[in-house]
C-alpha positions in Angstrom: 18.5 89.2 67.1 17.2 85.6 66.7 18.4 82.9 69.1 19.0 79.2 68.4 18.5 77.4 71.7 21.0 74.6 72.3 20.1 71.0 72.7 22.9 68.4 73.0 22.1 64.8 72.3 25.7 63.7 73.0 26.3 62.6 76.6 29.8 64.0 76.3 28.6 67.6 76.3 30.3 69.8 78.9 27.1 71.7 79.4 25.3 68.9 81.2 22.1 70.9 81.7 21.7 71.0 77.9 21.9 67.2 77.3 18.7 65.5 76.1 19.1 62.0 74.8 15.5 60.8 74.6 12.4 62.0 72.8 10.7 63.1 76.0 13.7 64.9 77.4 14.4 66.7 74.2 10.7 67.8 73.9 10.8 69.2 77.4 14.1 71.0 76.9 13.0 72.4 73.5 9.8 73.7 75.0 11.8 75.3 77.9 14.2 77.0 75.6 11.4 78.4 73.4 9.6 79.7 76.5 12.8 81.5 77.6 13.2 83.4 74.3 14.7 81.0 71.7 13.3 81.4 68.2 14.9 78.2 66.8 16.7 75.1 68.1 20.1 73.7 67.4 20.8 70.0 67.9 24.2 68.3 68.0 25.0 64.6 68.4 28.8 64.8 68.8 30.7 66.9 71.3 33.8 68.7 70.0 36.0 69.1 73.1 39.3 67.3 73.4 38.0 64.5 75.7 34.9 63.6 73.7 34.5 60.3 71.9 34.7 60.1 68.2 31.5 58.6 66.6 30.7 57.2 63.2 27.8 58.7 61.1 25.7 55.7 62.1 26.4 56.3 65.8 25.8 60.0 65.5 22.5 59.5 63.8 21.4 56.9 66.4 22.1 59.6 69.0 20.2 62.3 67.2 17.2 60.7 65.7 14.8 60.6 68.7 15.7 64.1 70.0 15.4 65.5 66.5 12.0 64.1 66.0 10.9 65.7 69.3 12.3 69.1 68.4 10.8 69.1 64.9 7.4 68.4 66.4 7.6 71.8 68.1 7.1 73.5 64.7 10.2 75.7 64.7 13.3 75.7 62.6 15.8 73.1 63.8 19.5 73.2 62.8 21.7 70.1 62.9 25.2 70.6 64.1 27.5 68.1 62.4 30.6 67.7 60.3 29.5 64.4 58.8 27.5 64.8 55.6 25.8 61.4 56.0 24.4 62.6 59.4 23.2 65.9 57.8 21.4 64.1 55.0 19.5 61.9 57.5 18.7 64.8 59.7 17.3 66.9 56.8 15.2 63.9 55.7 13.8 63.8 59.2 12.9 67.5 59.3 16.0 69.6 60.1 16.0 72.8 58.1 19.3 74.6 58.9 22.8 73.1 58.5 25.3 74.1 61.2 28.3 73.0 59.2 30.9 71.9 61.8 33.3 71.0 59.0 33.2 74.7 57.9 32.1 73.5 54.4 35.7 72.3 53.7 34.4 69.0 52.3 33.0 69.4 48.8 30.4 66.8 49.7 29.0 69.1 52.4 28.9 72.0 49.9 27.1 69.8 47.4 24.6 68.8 50.1 23.9 72.4 51.1 23.4 73.3 47.4 21.1 70.4 46.9 18.9 71.2 49.9 19.0 75.0 49.2 19.2 75.5 53.0 20.6 78.2 55.3 24.1 77.2 56.5 26.1 78.3 59.5 29.7 78.7 58.4 32.2 78.7 61.3 35.8 80.0 61.0 38.0 77.0 61.4 41.7 76.2 60.9 41.6 72.5 60.6 39.4 69.8 58.9 36.9 69.6 61.8 36.5 70.8 65.4 38.6 67.9 66.8 41.7 68.7 64.7 42.2 72.5 65.1 45.4 74.6 64.8 46.0 77.7 66.8 45.7 81.0 64.9 49.0 82.8 64.3 49.2 86.5 63.9 46.3 88.9 64.0 43.3 86.6 64.5 40.8 89.0 63.0 42.8 89.5 59.8 43.3 85.7 59.5 39.5 85.2 60.0 38.6 87.8 57.4 41.0 86.2 54.8 39.7 82.8 55.6 36.1 83.8 55.1 37.0 85.5 51.8 38.4 82.3 50.5 35.5 80.1 51.8 32.9 82.4 50.4 34.5 82.2 47.0 34.2 78.4 47.2 30.6 78.7 48.4 29.7 81.0 45.6 30.9 78.4 43.1 28.2 76.0 44.5 25.6 78.7 44.5 25.1 79.0 48.3 27.0 82.1 49.2 23.9 84.2 49.9 22.5 81.6 52.3 25.4 81.7 54.8 25.5 82.9 58.4 29.1 83.8 59.4 30.2 82.3 62.7 33.6 83.4 64.2 34.2 79.8 65.3 34.6 80.6 69.0 32.5 77.6 70.0 35.5 75.4 69.0 39.1 75.4 70.2 42.2 73.3 70.0 42.2 70.6 72.6 43.0 71.5 76.1 43.8 75.2 75.4 44.4 77.2 78.5 41.2 79.2 79.2 43.1 82.5 80.0 44.7 82.4 76.5 41.5 81.3 74.8 39.6 84.1 76.5 42.0 86.7 75.3 41.8 85.3 71.8 38.0 85.5 71.9 38.1 89.1 73.1 40.2 90.0 70.0 37.8 88.1 67.7 34.7 89.6 69.2 36.1 93.1 69.2 36.7 92.7 65.5 33.3 91.2 64.6 32.5 94.4 62.7 35.1 93.4 60.1 32.8 90.6 59.0 30.2 93.2 57.8 32.2 93.7 54.6 30.7 90.4 53.4 27.1 91.6 53.7 26.0 88.4 55.4 24.4 87.9 58.9 26.6 87.2 61.8 25.9 84.1 64.1 27.8 83.7 67.4 27.8 80.8 69.8 27.8 82.7 73.1 29.2 81.6 76.4 27.1 79.7 79.0 29.4 79.5 82.0 28.7 82.1 84.7 32.0 83.9 85.2 32.8 87.6 84.9 35.1 87.1 81.9 32.6 85.1 80.0 29.8 87.6 80.8 32.1 90.3 79.5 32.6 88.3 76.3 28.9 88.0 75.9 28.4 91.7 76.3 31.1 92.5 73.7 29.2 90.2 71.2 25.8 91.7 71.9 27.1 95.2 71.5 27.7 94.4 67.8 24.0 93.8 67.3 24.5 90.4 65.7 21.7 88.8 63.8 21.9 85.3 65.4 23.1 83.8 68.6 23.5 80.2 69.6 22.7 80.1 73.3 22.2 77.6 76.1 20.5 80.3 78.2 18.3 82.4 75.9 16.6 84.3 78.7 19.9 85.6 80.0 21.0 86.6 76.5 17.8 88.5 75.9 18.1 90.4 79.2 21.8 91.2 78.7 21.1 92.3 75.1 18.5 94.8 76.4 21.0 96.2 78.9 23.9 96.4 76.4 21.6 98.0 73.8 20.7 100.8 76.2 24.4 101.4 76.9 25.4 101.3 73.3 22.4 103.3 72.0 21.4 105.6 74.8 19.2 107.8 72.5 17.0 104.7 71.9 16.6 104.0 75.6 12.9 104.8 75.8 12.0 102.3 73.1 13.7 99.4 74.9 12.3 97.2 77.7 13.3 97.7 81.3 15.1 94.7 82.7 15.7 93.9 86.4 19.5 93.8 86.5 22.2 95.7 84.7 25.3 94.8 86.7 25.6 91.1 87.1 25.0 87.8 85.5 21.3 86.9 85.3 21.1 83.4 86.9 19.6 80.7 84.8 16.4 79.0 86.1 18.3 76.1 87.7 21.7 77.0 89.0 22.5 73.5 90.2 23.3 72.4 86.6 25.7 75.3 85.9 29.2 76.1 86.9 28.9 79.2 89.0 32.2 80.7 89.9 31.1 84.2 90.8 28.0 86.2 91.8 29.0 89.3 90.0 30.1 90.1 86.5 31.7 93.1 84.8 29.6 94.8 82.2 32.2 97.4 81.2 33.1 96.4 77.6 35.4 99.4 77.1 38.1 98.7 79.7 38.4 94.9 79.9 40.3 93.3 82.7 42.5 90.2 81.9 40.7 86.9 81.5 41.0 84.6 84.5 42.2 81.0 84.1 
């Protein structure tokens, strides 16, 4: 599994510890994420939650340009997370190499850009034109997701980019002000059905939880048990350690080939707890019999 460590240039991000708005701050955070197990870095300049500000492409680029220059200087692949093609173009001209297409490639202009640059593209499941205008999924969410990807992949193939896609179940986005308990149950269903995406023969990319609560740690473990190819993570060290633990549980015959980690029962605290919402000191790791999500 490869990890994209998260850097948010937008001051509206809910994960305050991931915000870096200057060259120096982004350089320090990028180095920290890489030292903690990230392979690549993901940079966004516009928050997607319901209370975030809308920004123009010019404003988004002004937010991104100095942090992006810092991350590119670290010599790793950097993805730009945007739903505005003008921003994507400027970011690639400045050294970004992966497109995290937050419009879900629904705009032909973004498809044309991806084809032009011949780049890897993260394609998130999305019912709506962008993360700020989403509808709730009705019916079986896994079936809806699979049908949606089938249609989007047909469009991508027409532009010659189908083989360069990473499939994202879209759980990093949500309709504005959705009750967490309901959203959590939805994510459980989606994550339990991640294997259905294997029919497309493409890598799976999941934006994993960062808040330190039992239900979110349970969601993380469900994801990791699927042996996904890519994770987008604010806390890469925690994801690496839980992945090792989940791997031992899921593949006990391979136990001797896996590293021993210090904790198998609770959330592994990030380096600086003062920046993170900590609602519990213990987390369930039983992914077979899941308790209800807590609001």
